[in-house]
N, C-alpha and C positions, 0 to 999 in steps of 0.2 A: 865530141862524136863526128866525126870523118864525113857523113853526109850531111851534116844539119850547116846551113846558111850561118846561122848565129855562130857555129863554133867556126868557119870559114872566114868571117870579117875578124876573129881576132888573132887567125895564124896569118892573114892578111896584112895588118897592123906589123905584128910581128916583125914578119918578112921583112916589110919596107924599112923597119927602125932596126933591123938590125941584133933584135932581143934574142938570146940564145936561151932555149927552154926545154924540158922534157916533157915529151907528148905523149899522154896517155889516153890510148882509144876508150872511147865507152858508147860504141854504137847501140842500139836495139838489141836487145837479147845476149847483149854480154854479161848483166846482171853486176856491172861495174857499180850504178845506180844506185841499186837498191840495196846494198851491202852497207852493213851497221855503222862500217868507219867512213863510208861515203857522207852517210845522213847525217854524221855528226858534222860533216862540214859543211854540208847544205841540207838541211831538212828538206827542202823541195824536190831535192834527188833529180837536178836539172845539172847540165853541164851547159855552155863553158864556165869552169870554174878554174881561179888560179891560184896556187898556194905557192909562198915563200917560204926560203929556209928556216926563218923564225917564228912559220908558224901562222903569220897573217893569210888570210882567205878574202876571196873578190870573188864574186859571183855577177849574173848580170851580164850580158856580153855587151852591151852599150856604156854600163858603168866601165866595164875593164878597158874598152876602147878609150874613152875619155880619161882613167887615170894614166893610161902609157901615152897617149897621142897630146895630152894638155902639156904647152910649152915645145911644141914641135911645129913643122911647117904645116901639119894637117889640123890646128887650130887657130883660129883667127885672132889677132892680137886685137883687134877691134871688138869692145865688149856686145854692142849689137849685132854685128855679122857673128860672132860666137853663140850669141841666143838664137840666132836663126838658127844655126847649125844644130842646136838644140833641139831646136823644134822641130827639125827634121828626123832625128833620133830618136825623140818620143813617139813622133808621129807613125814610123816604122814600125817600132813595137805594138802601140796601140789599132793600128789602120792597116798598115801594109802588111806586118806577118799575118795579122789575124785573118785574114784573106788568102794573100797569095802564098804563103806559106803553108798555112793549114790544109788549102786545096791539094797542094803537092804532095805532101804528106799524106794524105788520105788516100792518093792516085800510086803511091809508089811504097807505104810500108805496109804490110800483109797484115799487120794487127790492127790496121785499121779499115781492113775490106768490108767490113761491116755497114760502114759509112757511106760508101760509093751509092749514093741513092740519088736521083734527079734532087728531091725535096733539098737534099745538102749541098750538092757541087754546083747549082744552077745559081742561088744566091752567093755561095762565095765565087764564083767565076763573075757573075755582075759588079759586086763591090771590087772583087780584084782590077777588073777593066777601069771601073773608076778610080781608083787610086793610080793604078799605072798612067793612066790618063793625067791626073793631077800633075805627075813627075813630069809629064811631057810637056804641059803648058809652060812650067817653069824652065826647062830644059831649051826651050823655044825663045827665051830669052837671055838666058845667060849657060854658059859653057858649062858648067858646075853648080850644083845644087844651091850654093851660097854665093856663086857671084864667079869670078875667073879662075878661081883655084881652087884644085881639090880639098878637101876637107873630110874630118870624119865623117860628116852628112854622106858623103859619096861611098866612102868604104862601107857603112853600115848598110846603104840601102842596096850595093852591089849584088852582093850573093843571090837573092831571092828573085832579085828582076833579072839576073844574069840567066836562071834557069827556069825562070817564069813559062816560057812556052813548052821548053823540051819536059818539064817535071811537071806542070800546074797545068799545062793544054791552055795558056792563054795567048790572047793573039795581040801582036806587037806592030805587025805589018801596017798599021795606022800611024804608027808612034816612032816615025823618022826621027825626032831627036832624043828619045830614049836609047834608041839604036848607037845613034852617033855618040852618045853619052857613054855607053858602055864600054865602044872603042877608045873611046878618051881614058875612062878611068883603068884599062887595060893597058893601057901604052905607058902608065906612069912607072917609072922604075921600081922595081922589086915585086911586080904582078907576082901572084901566084895562082892558078886555077883550083877548083873546086878538090879535084883528087890529089892534090898538094899535100903530101905529109913531109915533117921534118925529118931528119936522118935518126934523133935522138928521139924515137918512138918506141911506143910498148903499147901491148893491151896488157889492163889487169889496172889495180889500185895505187894510187900514187897522184903525184900533184900535177897538172897538164890543165 
């Protein structure tokens, strides 16, 4: 899904690792994820989803990150630091995405217009600001979320944080450590923006 932060993080890692693949766009309204052939691959009807030539399938963005990033420079060799990386990745899906990404989705996708109500948006804003502040507190002590080096945790949390202001209406003006961290992640070799798609792209069913 080209506009999804969850999909962006996978494209980002694949680009950094030089992994070649065929990208299939499944944006809202395309109907890709509701087709029977897709639901057989992922009954939840969600992307990102990776399909190998031999038929193996892996869904959930952070599981995909860990599969391809394990054993690379993006996964710490120290067991404790690796677990801290996973801690941030679990937190991203449970807390960060549930506030920051959900508010952005409501504000940007037409099919969620009915949710654009104060009683929905305000609690999401408050929760998102708290979650962004938690990141800021950590990043005031370390350059990256797990220490001195970029890990999957940073790749995982980058997409929805990078668009928190522009798409979600959050306020990062008091979070200089997060702003500096965003620039630091973007400076890492192989970085691509949300809008970037690989040349081998298509619309429709298939692997991706």
